[in-house]
PAKOLSE-39231 format. One line per 8 residues: number of its first residue (from 1); their letters; for each residue y, z, x of N, C-alpha, C, O. Coordinates in steps of 0.02 Angstrom, whole numbers. Atoms other than C-alpha are relative to their C-alpha. Example, Ala and Ser with C-alpha at 12.3 -4.5 7.8 and 13.67 -1.06 7.14 Angstrom:
2
1 = AS = -59,0,45,-225,390,615,60,0,45,59,33,97 ~ -59,-3,-42,-53,357,684,55,37,-39,110,45,-14 $
***
This chain:
360
1 = MIYEHWFA = -40,-27,-55,3921,4848,4438,25,-54,48,71,-42,88 ~ -20,53,-46,3936,4682,4529,73,-19,-10,109,-29,38 ~ -70,18,13,4100,4640,4443,48,58,15,105,46,33 ~ -42,-57,-20,4166,4816,4471,10,-1,75,64,14,100 ~ -5,7,-73,4128,4790,4655,50,-54,19,90,-45,65 ~ -48,54,-12,4224,4626,4650,71,25,-13,116,13,27 ~ -67,-22,20,4372,4706,4561,27,53,49,86,51,66 ~ -21,-52,-47,4377,4857,4678,24,-29,66,66,1,100 $
9 = GIKSLSDE = -15,29,-66,4389,4741,4828,63,-41,3,78,-69,56 ~ -62,39,0,4552,4655,4777,55,43,32,84,86,-2 ~ -44,-44,-38,4665,4731,4909,73,-5,-22,110,44,-17 ~ -71,9,17,4830,4659,4847,19,35,-66,78,38,-82 ~ -14,-39,60,4814,4759,4684,-7,74,17,-56,95,47 ~ 4,-72,-13,4852,4944,4694,-55,32,-43,-74,5,-95 ~ 52,-36,38,4720,5068,4636,27,21,-68,-10,21,-117 ~ -30,-21,64,4840,5127,4501,-1,-57,-50,-17,-47,-109 $
17 = KKKKLRNI = 0,58,45,4856,4951,4428,-72,-17,-21,-84,-37,-78 ~ 70,14,17,4668,4927,4437,-25,47,-55,-58,25,-102 ~ 21,-48,50,4638,5086,4338,31,-16,-68,-3,-13,-119 ~ -34,16,63,4766,5036,4207,-29,-63,-32,-40,-66,-92 ~ 30,62,26,4693,4861,4191,-68,13,-30,-85,-13,-84 ~ 67,-15,26,4518,4929,4169,4,39,-65,-36,29,-111 ~ -8,-38,62,4578,5052,4037,20,-45,-58,1,-33,-115 ~ -22,47,52,4658,4907,3942,-56,-47,-21,-69,-57,-80 $
25 = FGSGKEIF = 48,54,14,4520,4777,3957,-74,21,1,-118,-17,-18 ~ 67,-27,9,4365,4886,3972,-48,-3,58,-90,42,65 ~ 49,5,-55,4272,4827,4127,23,-52,51,67,-93,36 ~ -14,50,-51,4279,4727,4288,-21,-70,-22,11,-119,-5 ~ 23,65,23,4180,4589,4205,49,-32,-49,62,-92,-47 ~ -50,25,48,4306,4573,4063,61,-26,37,89,-78,19 ~ -59,21,-38,4446,4562,4191,-15,-65,38,29,-107,46 ~ 18,61,-36,4351,4428,4288,6,-62,-45,30,-114,-23 $
33 = YIEEKKLE = 0,57,45,4336,4316,4135,61,-5,-46,65,-50,-87 ~ -57,-1,45,4501,4357,4051,46,-60,11,52,-84,67 ~ -47,56,-5,4626,4218,4015,65,25,32,86,82,23 ~ -62,-18,-34,4784,4216,4118,54,21,-49,96,64,-34 ~ -51,-15,51,4889,4222,3959,-4,74,-21,47,107,-30 ~ 8,-70,20,4816,4391,3911,24,47,54,52,101,40 ~ -25,-41,-55,4855,4459,4083,76,3,-1,106,55,11 ~ -73,3,3,5035,4403,4064,26,43,-58,77,76,-52 $
41 = QSRLLTER = -21,-39,59,5045,4484,3892,-5,75,11,29,114,-22 ~ 7,-71,-14,4990,4650,3962,63,30,32,74,90,30 ~ -63,-20,-33,5156,4656,4058,-10,53,54,36,90,72 ~ 16,-49,-52,5070,4761,4188,4,-32,69,19,2,119 ~ 5,33,-64,5054,4630,4325,59,-46,13,87,-76,-33 ~ -51,49,-20,5183,4530,4421,-33,-68,9,-94,-74,8 ~ 27,67,-12,5163,4344,4452,-43,0,64,-95,-33,68 ~ 37,-4,-62,5105,4387,4626,-68,33,-12,-118,12,17 $
49 = DIAALKKA = 63,-34,16,4971,4505,4556,-48,-48,-34,-107,-50,-18 ~ 42,47,37,4907,4372,4437,-27,-55,47,-85,-76,41 ~ 22,50,-49,4900,4245,4579,-55,29,44,-103,-7,61 ~ 51,-33,-42,4799,4370,4682,-67,4,-38,-120,-5,-8 ~ 61,-3,41,4675,4392,4538,-33,-69,-4,-94,-75,2 ~ 27,68,4,4655,4204,4520,-35,-20,65,-88,-51,65 ~ 29,16,-66,4623,4186,4706,-66,37,10,-114,9,36 ~ 61,-40,-8,4494,4327,4703,-58,-28,-40,-115,-22,-19 $
57 = KKERDFEN = 53,28,42,4397,4241,4563,-34,-60,33,-92,-75,17 ~ 29,58,-35,4369,4091,4677,-48,20,55,-87,-21,80 ~ 44,-24,-53,4281,4198,4805,-66,23,-31,-72,79,-55 ~ 62,-10,37,4104,4187,4737,-55,36,40,-112,40,17 ~ 51,-31,-42,4015,4281,4877,-9,75,-17,-48,109,16 ~ 1,-72,14,4041,4452,4797,-68,25,-24,-86,83,-14 ~ 66,-21,23,3868,4453,4718,-47,12,59,-83,62,61 ~ 41,-11,-60,3781,4430,4886,23,62,38,-17,99,66 $
65 = SYRNMEKL = -28,-59,-33,3898,4561,4958,-27,64,-31,-43,112,4 ~ 25,-59,35,3842,4685,4826,-74,11,15,-95,68,26 ~ 72,-6,-14,3657,4648,4855,-12,25,71,-55,67,83 ~ 7,-22,-70,3677,4669,5043,17,74,8,-14,111,46 ~ -21,-70,-1,3765,4834,5014,-58,45,-24,-70,98,5 ~ 57,-38,26,3616,4895,4912,-56,4,52,-87,56,59 ~ 53,1,-50,3495,4843,5049,15,49,57,-31,77,87 ~ -21,-45,-54,3595,4947,5175,0,73,-23,16,118,16 $
73 = GIRFLPYF = 1,-68,25,3577,5100,5064,69,28,-13,78,89,-11 ~ -68,-22,14,3762,5106,5023,10,4,-75,-3,-44,-111 ~ -11,-11,72,3807,5177,4854,73,-16,-17,119,8,16 ~ -67,18,25,3956,5103,4761,17,48,-57,-21,55,-105 ~ -17,-54,46,4047,5238,4664,71,-8,-27,118,20,1 ~ -67,5,30,4195,5186,4553,20,65,-35,-23,107,-51 ~ -28,-64,23,4307,5323,4482,-27,22,-68,-25,82,-84 ~ 23,-18,67,4233,5317,4306,-73,21,-2,-99,39,-55 $
81 = MEDYPERL = 69,-21,-2,4057,5357,4365,-4,77,2,41,110,28 ~ 9,-72,4,3989,5533,4336,-2,33,69,19,90,77 ~ 8,-29,-67,3952,5559,4523,64,-2,42,65,25,97 ~ -63,3,-38,4131,5523,4577,28,71,7,31,107,-43 ~ -21,-70,-10,4199,5685,4655,60,21,-43,113,-11,-41 ~ -55,-25,42,4305,5785,4533,58,24,43,116,19,22 ~ -53,-22,-44,4402,5856,4681,49,-56,14,110,-45,17 ~ -44,56,-16,4469,5683,4721,42,-21,-60,98,-45,-52 $
89 = KEIKDFPY = -38,19,60,4523,5651,4541,62,44,-10,106,28,-49 ~ -57,-45,6,4644,5796,4562,59,-22,44,114,5,37 ~ -56,25,-40,4748,5702,4692,31,-60,-35,-4,-97,-70 ~ -37,48,41,4880,5584,4625,-19,-74,15,-14,-116,-30 ~ 15,69,-18,4824,5426,4718,-73,-9,20,-88,-41,70 ~ 71,4,-18,4635,5442,4715,-24,-73,-3,0,-112,-43 ~ 24,69,-5,4538,5283,4759,-34,-24,-63,-65,15,-100 ~ 34,30,57,4474,5164,4627,-75,7,8,-112,17,-40 $
97 = ALYVKGRL = 72,-4,-12,4304,5169,4710,-13,27,70,29,22,115 ~ 23,-25,-64,4209,5250,4853,-65,-36,19,-101,-61,-24 ~ 64,26,-26,4066,5187,4963,-32,56,39,-1,87,82 ~ 32,-61,-26,3939,5318,5013,-68,-16,31,-109,-52,2 ~ 68,-1,-29,3792,5330,5133,-19,74,5,17,115,33 ~ 20,-70,1,3696,5491,5110,23,33,-64,22,4,-118 ~ -14,-41,59,3755,5628,4994,67,36,7,81,65,59 ~ -64,-35,1,3926,5696,4948,-12,74,-17,-64,92,-44 $
105 = PDEEERTA = 7,-71,20,3955,5885,4928,-6,7,-76,25,-30,-113 ~ 6,-15,72,3903,5955,4759,66,29,-25,105,57,13 ~ -63,-24,29,4043,6001,4640,8,76,8,63,100,19 ~ -4,-73,-4,4000,6186,4646,-3,26,72,4,86,84 ~ 6,-19,-70,3980,6186,4836,69,11,31,114,-29,21 ~ -63,-13,-34,4120,6265,4938,7,-49,59,-43,-65,92 ~ -12,49,-54,4200,6145,5064,59,21,42,106,52,18 ~ -56,-14,-46,4312,6162,5216,8,-58,47,-41,-83,75 $
113 = AIIGARRC = -14,52,-48,4396,6029,5321,13,32,68,52,79,73 ~ -15,-20,-69,4393,6055,5510,29,-61,35,-6,-111,46 ~ -35,58,-27,4521,5941,5590,39,20,63,52,79,74 ~ -39,-15,-60,4617,5926,5752,2,-58,48,-16,-115,31 ~ -13,51,-50,4655,5831,5911,-62,-36,23,-116,-6,30 ~ 55,38,-30,4545,5692,5976,-9,20,73,-65,33,96 ~ 2,-22,-70,4589,5737,6155,13,75,1,67,98,19 ~ -8,-72,7,4559,5921,6131,-19,36,64,-46,6,110 $
121 = SAYGEAMA = 19,-41,-57,4536,6062,6255,-71,26,-10,-99,21,-65 ~ 67,-31,6,4370,6146,6292,2,58,-49,-46,70,-86 ~ -10,-56,47,4438,6296,6195,-2,-25,-72,-37,3,-114 ~ -2,26,68,4477,6193,6040,-68,-27,-23,-88,-16,-80 ~ 66,27,16,4309,6103,6046,-50,55,-15,-88,51,-63 ~ 46,-56,10,4214,6267,6063,14,36,-66,-33,56,-100 ~ -18,-34,62,4310,6345,5918,-20,-42,-62,-44,-15,-112 ~ 20,44,56,4280,6193,5805,-75,3,-10,-99,6,-67 $
129 = LEYGQELA = 73,-5,3,4094,6201,5847,-21,66,-32,-65,68,-75 ~ 18,-65,26,4087,6387,5810,17,7,-74,-24,32,-113 ~ -19,-5,70,4183,6378,5646,-44,-45,-43,-64,-25,-98 ~ 45,44,38,4078,6229,5589,-67,32,-10,-97,28,-64 ~ 66,-33,3,3920,6326,5628,0,59,-48,-45,66,-89 ~ -2,-61,41,3972,6489,5545,14,-15,-74,-13,17,-118 ~ -12,20,69,4040,6405,5390,-63,-28,-32,-80,-13,-89 ~ 62,29,25,3879,6306,5372,-52,53,-15,-88,48,-64 $
137 = KAGVAVIS = 47,-55,12,3777,6466,5388,15,35,-66,-30,61,-99 ~ -21,-33,62,3876,6534,5241,-5,-47,-60,14,-29,-116 ~ 9,46,56,3835,6380,5136,61,-43,-14,64,-74,-67 ~ -60,40,9,4004,6294,5158,-10,-69,32,-31,-73,89 ~ 6,68,-27,4001,6104,5180,63,-16,41,119,-3,19 ~ -55,17,-44,4110,6043,5324,21,-72,-10,-20,-118,-8 ~ -29,67,9,4225,5894,5294,42,-18,61,80,24,84 ~ -43,21,-55,4303,5794,5435,-3,-77,5,-32,-110,-37 $
145 = GMARGIDG = -7,72,-5,4338,5619,5499,-42,-34,53,-33,-93,67 ~ 47,26,-50,4202,5597,5633,35,-31,60,5,-73,95 ~ -35,24,-59,4334,5562,5765,-24,37,62,-62,85,57 ~ 15,-36,-62,4318,5612,5947,31,70,-4,75,83,-45 ~ -31,-66,-6,4356,5792,5991,-17,48,-55,-75,61,-69 ~ 8,-54,49,4383,5922,5855,-44,-22,-59,-89,15,-79 ~ 39,23,57,4313,5818,5711,-75,1,14,-115,30,-23 ~ 71,4,-18,4149,5783,5798,-30,68,12,-88,80,-7 $
153 = AGHRGALN = 26,-67,-14,4131,5963,5855,-12,39,-65,-61,75,-71 ~ 9,-33,65,4155,6028,5677,-62,-24,-36,-101,16,-62 ~ 61,29,30,4022,5909,5610,-62,26,35,-110,47,3 ~ 59,-19,-39,3902,5952,5751,-16,74,-10,-75,92,-14 ~ 12,-71,12,3924,6139,5724,-36,11,-66,-83,50,-69 ~ 33,-7,65,3876,6121,5541,-72,-23,4,-117,9,-24 ~ 68,27,-6,3724,6015,5586,-44,47,41,-103,57,25 ~ 38,-47,-42,3670,6138,5722,-25,60,-40,-78,88,-26 $
161 = AGGRTCAV = 19,-57,42,3665,6274,5589,-44,-20,-58,-62,21,-100 ~ 42,24,55,3561,6165,5472,39,-8,-65,9,-9,-119 ~ -41,4,59,3708,6148,5353,18,-71,-19,-7,-119,9 ~ -22,65,26,3792,6007,5258,68,-19,29,110,24,40 ~ -65,23,-23,3935,5900,5320,12,-70,-26,-35,-108,-39 ~ -18,65,28,4029,5747,5259,55,-30,43,106,2,57 ~ -49,35,-42,4123,5619,5365,36,-52,-42,5,-93,-75 ~ -42,49,35,4267,5520,5291,26,-49,52,61,-30,98 $
169 = LGCGVDIC = -16,50,-50,4292,5357,5385,61,-42,-18,78,-50,-77 ~ -56,46,9,4441,5242,5409,-24,-71,10,14,-113,36 ~ 30,67,-4,4325,5089,5404,-58,0,-49,-68,48,-85 ~ 58,2,43,4171,5032,5310,-52,50,22,-58,66,81 ~ 50,-52,-16,4030,5160,5300,-59,-29,40,-100,9,66 ~ 53,31,-40,3914,5035,5385,21,-8,73,-17,-36,113 ~ -25,6,-69,4020,5045,5544,8,70,29,40,114,0 ~ -8,-65,-35,4007,5190,5666,61,-5,45,62,-44,93 $
177 = YPRENIGL = -61,-1,-41,4180,5226,5736,21,72,11,30,109,-37 ~ 12,38,-62,4198,5281,5872,-74,-10,13,-116,30,-8 ~ 69,18,-12,4039,5200,5934,-39,54,37,-99,62,28 ~ 33,-53,-39,4003,5345,6051,-30,54,-44,-72,93,-21 ~ 26,-51,46,3969,5453,5898,-59,-24,-42,-72,2,-96 ~ 54,29,39,3820,5349,5842,-54,51,-17,-81,50,-72 ~ 50,-52,15,3700,5497,5857,24,46,-55,-15,63,-100 ~ -29,-43,52,3816,5605,5752,1,-37,-67,-15,-8,-119 $
185 = YMDIQKKG = -3,42,60,3838,5462,5627,-69,-2,-35,-72,4,-96 ~ 67,1,29,3649,5452,5601,-21,69,-25,-51,74,-79 ~ 19,-68,19,3625,5641,5594,35,22,-64,6,56,-106 ~ -38,-20,59,3762,5665,5464,-32,-27,-64,-34,7,-115 ~ 31,30,60,3673,5547,5344,-63,37,-22,-83,35,-80 ~ 60,-37,17,3517,5656,5353,16,65,-36,-22,88,-78 ~ -17,-66,26,3607,5818,5308,64,0,-41,90,53,-58 ~ -63,4,37,3760,5756,5214,16,-72,-17,-28,-108,-41 $
193 = GIVSEQRP = -18,67,19,3856,5596,5189,57,-29,40,97,6,70 ~ -55,39,-28,3971,5461,5256,35,-33,-58,2,-63,-100 ~ -36,27,58,4108,5406,5136,64,-35,22,95,-16,72 ~ -62,37,-13,4252,5282,5135,23,-35,-63,-18,-51,-107 ~ -24,42,54,4364,5193,5013,3,-74,20,16,-117,-21 ~ 1,69,-25,4354,5037,5123,-68,-32,-12,-120,2,-7 ~ 63,35,13,4224,4907,5082,-42,-5,63,-15,-5,118 ~ 43,10,-58,4073,4888,5196,23,-61,40,42,-112,12 $
201 = GEPPLPFY = -22,54,-44,4115,4780,5345,72,4,22,92,-31,68 ~ -70,-6,-18,4297,4832,5352,7,34,68,-21,88,78 ~ -7,-31,-66,4348,4866,5533,47,60,-2,84,69,-51 ~ -43,-60,-2,4438,5027,5585,72,-18,18,93,-9,75 ~ -70,19,-11,4618,4966,5566,45,61,-1,32,109,-37 ~ -43,-60,-6,4760,5087,5611,26,27,-65,29,88,-74 ~ -30,-26,61,4836,5096,5437,-51,27,-50,-32,55,-101 ~ 51,-31,43,4669,5148,5359,-6,75,12,-28,112,-32 $
209 = FPLRNRLI = 12,-70,-17,4671,5316,5448,47,48,-36,23,101,-59 ~ -42,-44,42,4824,5394,5363,-25,2,-72,-19,53,-105 ~ 27,1,68,4744,5339,5198,-61,46,-6,-68,82,-55 ~ 61,-41,4,4579,5424,5238,17,74,5,-22,116,-19 ~ -18,-70,-7,4672,5586,5281,7,35,-67,-11,93,-74 ~ -8,-30,67,4713,5615,5097,-67,14,-32,-73,58,-75 ~ 67,-11,27,4527,5603,5058,-33,60,34,-69,98,1 ~ 25,-59,-35,4482,5731,5191,28,63,-32,-9,110,-48 $
217 = SGLADVIL = -31,-59,32,4607,5854,5117,-21,6,-73,-28,61,-99 ~ 19,-2,71,4559,5805,4940,-70,27,-12,-82,61,-62 ~ 69,-23,7,4374,5841,4966,-9,73,21,-60,104,6 ~ 6,-68,-27,4408,6009,5049,34,52,-45,86,39,-74 ~ -31,-56,35,4442,6176,4965,51,34,45,101,62,21 ~ -44,-32,-49,4525,6240,5124,1,-43,63,-49,-76,78 ~ -8,43,-59,4590,6154,5282,12,42,62,58,83,63 ~ -6,-36,-63,4567,6221,5458,24,-47,55,-10,-96,71 $
225 = VMEAKEKS = -27,41,-54,4677,6146,5594,-14,36,66,13,90,77 ~ 22,-34,-61,4599,6187,5763,46,-11,59,61,36,96 ~ -50,17,-52,4718,6099,5883,39,-60,-24,10,-106,-53 ~ -42,57,21,4864,5982,5850,64,-1,39,96,51,49 ~ -65,7,-34,5012,5916,5946,55,4,-53,43,7,-113 ~ -57,-9,45,5186,5929,5873,3,-56,-53,23,-44,-110 ~ 4,56,47,5165,5757,5793,-71,-27,3,-92,-54,55 ~ 70,22,-2,4987,5716,5744,-25,-15,-70,4,6,-120 $
233 = GSLITADL = 33,15,64,4873,5650,5608,-25,62,-35,-29,64,-96 ~ 24,-62,30,4806,5825,5583,53,34,-41,39,63,-94 ~ -55,-30,38,4977,5886,5528,14,-39,-64,34,-11,-115 ~ -6,41,61,4986,5740,5406,-51,22,-51,-36,30,-111 ~ 53,-23,45,4820,5796,5333,17,68,-29,7,81,-88 ~ -20,-66,23,4884,5975,5323,55,-5,-52,54,31,-103 ~ -55,9,49,5043,5918,5234,-26,-27,-66,-5,-6,-119 ~ 30,27,62,4939,5817,5111,-37,55,-37,-35,60,-98 $
241 = GLEQGKDI = 35,-56,30,4832,5971,5083,47,47,-36,31,71,-91 ~ -50,-44,32,4986,6075,5045,24,-30,-66,30,5,-116 ~ -20,34,62,5042,5945,4917,-54,4,-53,-40,6,-113 ~ 57,-5,46,4868,5956,4841,-16,72,-19,-63,84,-57 ~ 10,-70,17,4880,6146,4831,-56,33,38,-84,83,15 ~ 54,-29,-40,4753,6182,4968,26,54,47,84,51,69 ~ -17,-50,-50,4753,6334,5082,-9,-29,70,-58,-63,83 ~ 1,26,-68,4792,6292,5263,-7,59,49,27,110,42 $
249 = YALPGPVT = 8,-49,-53,4733,6392,5415,7,-37,67,-12,-95,73 ~ -9,30,-66,4776,6360,5597,-23,47,55,-19,108,49 ~ 25,-39,-57,4702,6416,5762,55,11,51,83,-38,77 ~ -50,-11,-53,4824,6500,5882,-27,-16,68,-88,-13,80 ~ 20,16,-68,4822,6451,6064,56,20,48,103,54,27 ~ -53,-16,-47,4927,6466,6222,66,-31,-21,69,-88,-43 ~ -66,25,21,5113,6448,6186,23,-58,45,67,-96,26 ~ -19,53,-46,5125,6331,6336,-41,-64,-11,-26,-115,21 $
257 = SPLSYGCH = 44,58,9,4990,6211,6273,27,-47,-54,36,-26,-111 ~ -23,48,51,5053,6052,6185,-50,-7,-57,-30,-24,-114 ~ 51,6,52,4888,6051,6090,4,56,-52,-28,51,-104 ~ -7,-55,48,4938,6214,6004,68,-2,-36,79,38,-82 ~ -66,2,31,5117,6166,5958,-5,-9,-76,28,25,-114 ~ 6,15,72,5065,6094,5790,-28,59,-39,-5,74,-94 ~ 30,-58,34,4957,6245,5747,51,56,-6,55,89,-58 ~ -50,-54,2,5096,6367,5791,55,-16,-50,82,29,-83 $
265 = RLIGQGAG = -49,19,51,5217,6268,5684,-26,15,-70,11,40,-112 ~ 31,-14,65,5097,6282,5537,0,74,-14,15,96,-70 ~ 2,-73,9,5077,6469,5565,70,26,-16,79,70,-58 ~ -69,-19,14,5267,6486,5570,22,-17,-70,66,16,-98 ~ -17,21,68,5275,6397,5403,-41,36,-53,-34,24,-113 ~ 38,-41,48,5152,6519,5324,-74,-14,-3,-108,15,-46 ~ 73,12,0,4979,6450,5364,-37,63,21,-10,104,59 ~ 41,-55,-21,4839,6576,5383,-19,-7,73,-23,-62,99 $
273 = ILLSPGDL = 18,1,-71,4789,6625,5560,-76,8,7,-106,53,-22 ~ 72,-3,-12,4611,6591,5616,-14,49,56,-2,33,115 ~ 16,-52,-49,4556,6750,5705,-74,0,18,-92,10,75 ~ 72,6,-12,4368,6732,5684,-31,-29,-63,-3,-23,-117 ~ 33,27,60,4245,6644,5568,-16,55,-51,-10,44,-111 ~ 16,-54,46,4194,6812,5495,60,21,-41,54,33,-101 ~ -61,-18,36,4374,6857,5451,17,-53,-53,38,-37,-109 ~ -15,54,47,4397,6686,5369,-45,4,-60,-22,-1,-117 $
281 = LEELDIHM = 48,-3,55,4239,6701,5265,15,59,-45,9,54,-106 ~ -17,-59,40,4290,6875,5210,62,-12,-42,65,7,-100 ~ -62,14,37,4464,6816,5162,-11,-49,-57,20,-44,-110 ~ 16,49,52,4391,6671,5063,-53,26,-49,-72,-8,-96 ~ 51,-32,43,4265,6791,4984,-64,-42,-2,-93,-51,-55 ~ 62,38,-6,4119,6687,5046,-51,44,35,-41,67,91 ~ 52,-44,-27,3961,6787,5074,-55,-41,33,-72,-95,9 ~ 53,35,-37,3828,6736,5197,-62,-11,-43,-85,35,-77 $
289 = IKKRQNDN = 63,13,37,3677,6652,5119,-58,-10,49,-116,-14,29 ~ 52,4,-51,3584,6635,5283,10,58,48,65,71,71 ~ -5,-58,-44,3545,6785,5391,21,-22,70,-6,-70,98 ~ -23,14,-67,3637,6784,5556,-54,20,51,-89,70,42 ~ 46,-18,-53,3532,6782,5711,29,57,41,90,65,45 ~ -23,-56,-42,3541,6934,5822,32,-28,63,-1,-61,103 ~ -37,27,-57,3676,6892,5949,-29,22,67,-24,-13,117 ~ 26,-26,-63,3590,6999,6079,-65,-33,22,-87,-27,79 $
297 = KDKKVLET = 66,28,-14,3427,6902,6068,0,-48,58,-45,-47,101 ~ -2,52,-51,3481,6759,6180,44,17,60,53,-24,104 ~ -44,-18,-55,3596,6854,6296,-40,14,63,-92,47,62 ~ 33,-10,-65,3548,6853,6478,26,65,31,86,78,33 ~ -19,-59,-37,3546,7016,6572,17,-23,71,-27,-45,108 ~ -23,27,-64,3648,6971,6725,0,54,54,9,113,40 ~ -7,-45,-57,3646,7047,6897,74,21,6,117,-11,-25 ~ -67,-28,-3,3801,7148,6943,53,-51,20,104,-57,-15 $
305 = LENMVYSC = -50,48,-22,3894,7012,7040,5,-59,-48,60,-83,-62 ~ -1,54,50,3844,6876,6916,40,21,-61,80,-18,-88 ~ -34,-26,58,3906,6984,6775,76,4,12,116,-9,-33 ~ -70,-4,-17,4071,7011,6865,34,-68,-5,88,-75,-34 ~ -27,68,2,4099,6824,6887,2,-26,-72,53,-54,-95 ~ 4,24,69,4042,6784,6710,54,31,-43,84,-3,-85 ~ -50,-34,41,4160,6914,6635,71,-23,16,116,-13,-25 ~ -66,26,-18,4307,6834,6727,15,-67,-32,73,-90,-32 $
313 = LDLFPKSI = -9,66,29,4280,6669,6639,8,4,-75,-16,51,-108 ~ -6,6,73,4329,6617,6463,5,-74,-16,-20,-116,23 ~ -2,71,20,4367,6454,6372,57,-38,33,62,-99,24 ~ -53,34,-38,4518,6417,6481,-23,-6,72,-46,43,101 ~ 27,12,-67,4474,6340,6651,28,47,52,88,61,54 ~ -19,-42,-56,4477,6454,6802,-23,-35,64,-78,-61,68 ~ 17,32,-64,4481,6388,6981,-40,49,44,-39,109,33 ~ 37,-43,-47,4370,6451,7122,48,47,36,32,105,47 $
321 = DELIMRTD = -49,-42,-35,4526,6516,7212,19,60,-44,25,116,-19 ~ -18,-55,46,4572,6619,7058,-57,50,-6,-46,110,-8 ~ 58,-44,6,4396,6688,7044,-10,41,64,-30,99,61 ~ 5,-37,-63,4395,6736,7229,50,58,0,34,114,21 ~ -51,-52,2,4557,6832,7204,-19,57,-48,-7,116,-33 ~ 15,-51,50,4492,6922,7050,-64,39,16,-69,97,-4 ~ 64,-34,-12,4317,6965,7113,-8,25,72,-48,70,86 ~ 5,-17,-71,4344,6978,7302,-69,-16,28,-93,17,74 $
329 = IRPEELLQ = 66,23,-25,4177,6887,7327,12,-56,49,56,-98,39 ~ -7,52,-51,4156,6777,7481,-13,-69,-31,-57,-76,-73 ~ 5,67,30,4176,6589,7441,-71,-27,-4,-91,-52,-57 ~ 68,28,0,3999,6538,7491,-46,37,-50,-89,7,-81 ~ 40,-39,47,3924,6680,7389,21,-14,-72,-21,-18,-118 ~ -25,16,67,4036,6641,7240,-27,-67,-25,-47,-73,-82 ~ 27,66,19,3980,6458,7241,-73,5,-21,-94,-28,-68 ~ 71,-9,17,3799,6513,7238,-7,32,-70,-50,12,-109 $
337 = ILTTLEIE = 2,-33,65,3832,6628,7089,20,-48,-55,-12,-50,-108 ~ -23,49,50,3927,6491,6996,-55,-51,-14,-66,-71,-71 ~ 55,48,9,3783,6370,7026,-55,30,-43,-82,-4,-87 ~ 53,-34,39,3658,6497,6957,21,5,-74,-20,-10,-118 ~ -24,-7,70,3764,6529,6801,2,-67,-36,-12,-71,-95 ~ -2,67,30,3785,6342,6772,-70,-25,-17,-80,-55,-70 ~ 69,20,13,3598,6310,6786,-27,36,-62,-65,7,-101 ~ 21,-39,58,3570,6448,6658,36,-21,-64,21,5,-118 $
345 = GLIKEIAK = -36,23,59,3689,6358,6540,53,48,-26,74,43,-83 ~ -49,-50,21,3812,6503,6536,71,-20,14,117,3,-19 ~ -67,24,-17,3959,6415,6617,-4,-75,11,-58,-104,14 ~ -2,72,-9,4016,6236,6643,58,-18,46,113,9,39 ~ -54,25,-43,4115,6148,6779,31,-60,-34,-1,-113,-39 ~ -31,54,39,4238,6040,6682,43,-46,43,60,-101,22 ~ -35,40,-49,4334,5977,6834,-19,28,68,-50,81,73 ~ 20,-22,-67,4313,5992,7022,24,71,13,84,84,17 $
353 = NYYIKVRK = -14,-71,-16,4303,6180,7059,36,38,-55,69,89,-42 ~ -29,-36,58,4363,6229,6884,-56,13,-51,-94,-33,-68 ~ 56,-20,41,4245,6325,6769,23,34,-65,76,65,-67 ~ -12,-35,63,4238,6386,6589,-65,33,-23,-120,14,0 ~ 58,-33,30,4121,6500,6493,-25,-43,-58,15,-69,-96 ~ 30,37,56,4001,6413,6372,-17,49,-55,-54,97,-44 ~ 14,-46,56,3999,6497,6202,-69,-14,-27,-89,-71,-36 ~ 68,6,28,3826,6530,6134,2,9,-75,-50,6,-108 $
***
């Protein structure tokens, strides 16, 4: 596998040419030792390609690189290995090789991508968390890109439910990006996997992220777009999914919110509408394999005024002035009630004097 690792890492050769070369000559080792004349006779490579191969052969550190990768617990998975995901082989430009920490979804396991804006709203984050959790309870593995916002919430929801999740990175799997998600990065490896087509050590360069989007859609049976601006990477992933024949669902939101423009566009083009996790599971004919907890078990019985304030809140921020108008409660008393509800973990102040309901 050392020579396959060397061959996979030649960036100036396309994955398509690598696959064709290997089919002709049999292995990465054969290609490493092949005479230049035979490469020319294959008529597959340009002069520039052959020069790139010659240059790569002079870089003799690939053996140490492979050993270090093994020490880090990173699995090298070229396309001809039995464990290479069959879902990815169905896309036209699947990678020559993958690098994996942890475990990929099983072939028979249902999968769903949860994707959306990095700078998401509290509403979008809460919905991603809930869908990730409910899908995981039903035995569906959640696929996403471990980015800030929606991606991270989808992963965390699956983990909270004790389910499986897989993060597709736009850098080497030995790099946690963004760094703030280090806890999530470690937790995902315990209950799922981290995967990338980039070699270990590769930094998160901008042009790697559009490439990784095709892997997110490729690994997923269905794609859920939770929030997306009119032009966003999430819509690119959705478009790739459509090309791959995947079902697309989008979460509706306020018509005035830029974060919902992309979702509404998808719905207008025929995407399914996300109304609730239960409706989605029913539509996909996925039956629960884990018993749902009784929703009433953790509900707090609120006093009359507390209940009034709590019922006025939802996932969209409400100001104190708006709550005073709706409840007719005196400001000092309202502040006391809000403080009590926040201590109980039922609401959250997301900006000065603006509150939202916390979904349980």
